[in-house]
N, C-alpha and C positions, 0 to 999 in steps of 0.2 A: 496588515500593514507591512509585515516582512515580505510577503509575496509581492506586493506592489513595488517595494524597494528592489527586490531581485528582478522583477519584470523591467523596471526602468533601467537597470544595469544591462540586461541582456537584449532588450528590444532593439536598440540601435544596430546590433550586429545581425539581426534576423533578416532573411531574405526569402523570396518566394521560390519554392521548389515544387516539383510534382509530388502530390500527396501519396505516401505509401499506403498499401492496403492495410487497414487497421487490424484485420484478422491475422496478419503475419507478425504482429508485435506481441510476443508472448513471453511470460516469465518462464524460467526453468521449471521442470516438473517438481523439483525440490530445491528450496533455497533458504538461506538464513542471512539476515542483515541487522544492522543496528539502526533503529529509527528514533529520531529526535522530534518531539512535538514542539513546534515553534510558538504556538499560542498557549496550549495547555501545559507547557513546560514539563514534559515527561521524557524518559528514555526507556527503550525496551529492546530486548533481543527478540526479533520476530522470525519465526520459522514458518514456512509454508510448504505443505505437502499436498499437491493436487491429486496424487494417486489415492489419498484418503479424503480429499476435499476438506482439509483442516488447516487452520491458522492458529499458531500459538504465540502469544506475546508475554514475555517474562520481564517483570519489573521488580523493584525492591519490595513492592507491596504484595506480590504474588504472581499468579499466572492466569491469563485469559485464553481459553481455548474456544475457538469458533468452529462449529461444524457446519459447513456450507451445504451439506446434504439435508440436515434436519432443521436448519435455520435457527439453531440455538447456540448461545454462548454460555460457557461454564466458567464461573469466577472462582478460583481457588486461592484463598488467602495464604499468608505465610505459615499459618498453623495447620494447613491442610483442609480446613473447612471449605465446603463447596456449595455454591448456589447456582441455579440455572435461570437464564432469562432469554427472551426472544432475541435473535441476532439484531443488533441495532443497525439502522440505516448506514451509519459510519462504517459498518463491517463489510460493506460492499467490496467484493474483489472477484475478479475472474482471471483465469490463466492468460487468455488472449483478449485483446481489446475487442469489444463488440463492434459489429459492422456499422452501428449508428455513430461511432466515434468520429469527431471532426478534427482534421489535421489543422493545427494552428500555425505551424511553420517550424523552421529549423534555426537553431542558434549554435554558436561556437563559443567555447570556453577555453582558456589557456593562452599563454603568451607565445610559447614555442611549439609544443605538441598540441595542436588544436583538438578538442573533443567536440563531436557533434551531438547535440541533444535535440530531440523532437518534442514539440508541444502538442498535446491532445486535449480535447474537451469531450467528456463522456456524459451525455444527458441520460441519467439513470431513470428519472421520472420527472413530472412537471415541477417538482419542488427540490430536486436534488441533482447537482452536477458535480462531477469529479474532473479536475484539471491535473494533468500529469506532464512532467518532463521525463522522457525515457532516453535510455542510452543502450546502444547495441555495440559491443566491441567489434572492430573490423574482423571479418572472417568468421564471426559467430552468428548463430541464429537466435539465441535467447536474448531477451532484453531485460533491463532493470529499470525500476522507477527511481529517479533521483530525487524528485520533489513531487508531493501529492497535496492538492488542495481540495477539500470537500466543502461545498456550499449548500446549506440547507436552511429552512426557516428557523431551526434551532440554533444556528450559528455556523461558524467557519472553523475548520481544522486544517492545519498545515503541518505536514510531516516531511522531514529531510531524511533520506535514506543513505547510509554509508556502509562501506565494507561488505558489499554483497558477495556471497559465494553460492555456487550451485550444488550445495550439499547441506545436510543436517547432521551435526555432530552428535546431538543427543535427542533421539526420537522419543524418549520418555516424556518430553514436554507436551505431547499430545494426549497423554494418559489422563483420564478423568476418573475421580473416585466413584465407586459403585453407588454410594449414597450422595445424591446431589439434588436436593429439593428445589422447587421453584423459588426464586427470590421474592420475598414479600412485597406486595404492592405498596407504593408510597402514597 
């Protein structure tokens, strides 16, 4: 519902432009940002290190480290206890947009200093789509996701990204305890 409201606000200012090559829309090799879940109501400091192919999300409940090489996610609670589970479909992330990405258009935000955002649809598989609003600072090559919506048969997730930086202050967020058994099946 929130995404629909945002879309209704920005859609009137969208216009048709030539589609950029999606493979040129890339996150920095290393980055950190604050992510707000608009449906699930969560906040996390998220760090991504594509040189290690890992994503870490730190919340008040603990840390979630996703290893994109092994397709496992490690859940470390506030006490340091760890369990491992297969990377969920919501964990889908790549450094650059895949060639199958569909350019949805360009929108502007701001009253004085206009900011240009690009909309993208990523068909991950027949049941899962990711929609992104991306931002690239003028003169820079790296892009940031401002808004991400995941649509799956299991539901929808919408995340708002703020305060991105092209660095990781604390690389220990990617550390996983040596003992991390599989999460028990429910």
